[in-house]
C-alpha positions as CSV (number, residue, x, y, z in Angstrom):
1,X,90.7,92.6,105.6
2,X,90.3,88.8,105.9
3,X,87.5,87.0,104.2
4,X,85.5,86.4,107.4
5,X,85.5,90.1,108.2
6,X,84.5,91.0,104.6
7,X,81.6,88.6,104.8
8,X,80.4,90.0,108.1
9,X,80.9,93.6,106.9
10,X,83.2,94.4,109.9
11,X,86.9,94.9,110.2
12,X,88.9,92.7,112.5
13,X,89.9,94.5,115.7
14,X,93.0,92.3,116.1
15,X,95.8,92.3,113.7
16,X,98.4,89.5,114.2
17,X,101.8,90.1,112.6
18,X,103.7,86.8,112.2
19,X,106.1,84.9,110.0
20,X,106.4,81.3,108.7
21,X,108.5,79.0,110.8
22,X,108.2,81.1,114.0
23,X,107.5,78.9,117.1
24,X,106.5,81.9,119.2
25,X,104.0,82.8,116.4
26,X,102.4,79.4,116.6
27,X,102.0,79.7,120.3
28,X,100.6,83.3,120.1
29,X,98.2,82.3,117.2
30,X,96.6,79.7,119.4
31,X,96.0,82.3,122.2
32,X,94.7,85.0,119.7
33,X,92.4,82.5,118.0
34,X,91.0,81.2,121.3
35,X,90.4,84.6,122.8
36,X,88.9,86.0,119.6
37,X,86.6,83.0,119.3
38,X,85.5,83.3,122.9
39,X,84.6,87.0,122.5
40,X,83.2,86.7,118.9
41,X,85.9,88.9,117.6
42,X,87.8,88.5,114.3
43,X,91.6,88.7,113.7
44,X,93.6,89.1,110.6
45,X,97.0,87.6,110.2
46,X,99.8,89.5,108.3
47,X,103.1,88.0,107.3
48,X,105.8,90.5,108.4
49,X,108.1,89.3,105.5
50,X,105.6,90.3,102.9
51,X,105.3,94.0,104.0
52,X,108.6,96.0,103.9
53,X,107.3,98.6,106.3
54,X,106.3,96.0,108.9
55,X,109.6,94.1,108.3
56,X,111.6,97.3,109.0
57,X,109.8,98.0,112.2
58,X,108.9,94.6,113.7
59,X,111.4,92.1,112.3
60,X,112.9,91.1,115.7
61,X,109.6,91.4,117.6
62,X,107.3,88.9,115.9
63,X,104.8,87.9,116.7
64,X,103.2,91.3,117.3
65,X,99.5,91.9,118.1
66,X,97.6,95.1,117.5
67,X,94.2,95.8,119.0
68,X,92.1,98.6,117.5
69,X,95.1,99.7,115.5
70,X,97.5,100.1,118.4
71,X,100.3,97.7,119.3
72,X,99.3,95.5,122.1
73,X,101.9,92.8,122.6
74,X,105.0,91.2,121.0
75,X,106.7,87.9,121.4
76,X,104.1,86.4,123.7
77,X,100.4,87.0,124.0
78,X,98.8,87.0,127.4
79,X,95.2,85.7,127.1
80,X,93.9,87.7,130.0
81,X,95.4,90.9,128.8
82,X,94.1,90.4,125.3
83,X,90.7,89.6,126.6
84,X,90.6,92.8,128.7
85,X,91.7,94.9,125.7
86,X,88.8,93.5,123.7
87,X,86.1,94.1,126.2
88,X,84.4,97.5,126.5
89,X,86.1,98.3,129.8
90,X,89.6,97.6,128.4
91,X,89.1,98.9,124.9
92,X,92.4,100.2,123.4
93,X,92.2,103.4,121.4
């Protein structure tokens, strides 16, 4: 859990799996951050290279986003699709 989530007493609904030096990750981070800020949601970022189980599964797919614990996107993040997944009508899970 990230510090902002811990302070608020809630877990982040969006988990963003990334790696240092990844240009697609930079682009996706901007989309995730903007949509989460717009909707008042939090996200936590995890480095794929620091978690052997994530690395084994998602090495070639970063960045990967998860919403409510389920894989949502990889490589690119569509703002509209993420927004829908985070609204009540589009809640994943």
